[in-house]
N, C-alpha and C positions, 0 to 999 in steps of 0.2 A: 473570490475565496470559497463561499458557500455553495455554489454550482458545481465547482470542482470537487468539493468535499462529497457532496451529493452523488456525482459521477463515482467517484473512489468508493464510497460506500455501497452503490448499486452493484460495480464490479467485485467488491470484496463478498457481499452476499450472494450473489450469483455464484462464484468459485467456492464460499463455504458450503453453501447446498450441494455443490458437486463433489466435495471433499466427503461430506456424510453421505451422499451416495454412494460414493467410490469404497468409503470404509464399509459400508454394508454389502458390497460386492454387485453394486448395481449399474457399475460403469464398466462397460465391456471396452476391451483393447486398450492400447496405449494412453495415456493422458499425464499433462502436466501435473495434476494432483496426487498420481500414485510415484512422483520422482522423489527421491530422498531430499531433493531441496524444496519440496511443498511444506516441509515442515522445519523451518531453519531454527524455531524457537522452542527449545524443551519438547519436542513434541506434537505442539502446537500446530495447526495449519496456519499458513501464512495469512490466510485470507482472515481469519478471526482477529490476528493481530491488527492487520488492516481496518475492519472493522472498528476496532479500539480505538486506532490511530485517526481516522479521519473524524471520528465524535470530537477529538482533543481541538482541533482547529475551530469547527465550529462553537464549542463552550467557550471558547477564548476570545472570540470576534470582538466582544464588546469590551475586552481589557487588553488588547496587543498595544495600546499606547503606555501601559505599564512596563518597564524594563525587564523587569523579573517574569513576566508572564511572556514577554517578546522573545528573551532569552530562551526561556524553555520550549516554545513553539520552535525556534531557530534548531534547537539541538536535535528536537522531535524531527523536524524535516529533513535536518542534515542526516540522521540515520535511517529514515525513510528512504532519501535519496541515496544514500550508499548501499541500501539493501537492494533497491531496484537497480541499481547499477551491477551490482552482482547477480541479480537474477535475470537480468536482460542478456547479460553475457551468457548465463547458463541457458538461457531460452534459445540463443543463438547458436551454441558452439557445444553444447553437453546434450541437454535435452533434445533439442531439434525437433520440436513440436509446435504449430500454430496455436497460438493461444490470445485472442484479440481483448480478452477480459484482463489478462496479465499487462498487456502493453498497455492499455488504457489507464491500467493503474500506475504502472511506471512514468507515463506522462503526466497523470495527476501528480504524483509525488515530486517530480523533478521542477514543475510549474510552480506547485506550492512553495518549494524552496525559494524559488525565483523571485515570488511576489513577497516572500519575506524579506529577502536581500535588498530587493531594490524598490518595493512599492510601500511596505507597511512598517517603516522603522518608527521606533517609538520617538517622540521628542526630547 
């Protein structure tokens, strides 16, 4: 789980940097960070939300045996996986831009959900 969160943090940090460069006009040509779907949460880049999200499971690792922590982690993972489903659809059928960092984040989100559902249930 820690390795997955590390991969998600890396992908989110890369895309956050690209978003900031795009905001300064330093990204030429089309890019997923210029898409309206790159800011789903109140004008905040999705990558910033991702940075915050991936820190959550890391912080909760020692406490996932507690039902309230596991429930919160599961709710966050469900939200992340649902958002990833929407964004993956968008990448394929609307934005139509390659984004390996986006796909890496989507895979991480889906795997984190699966780990919580099938591997780390509290007693």
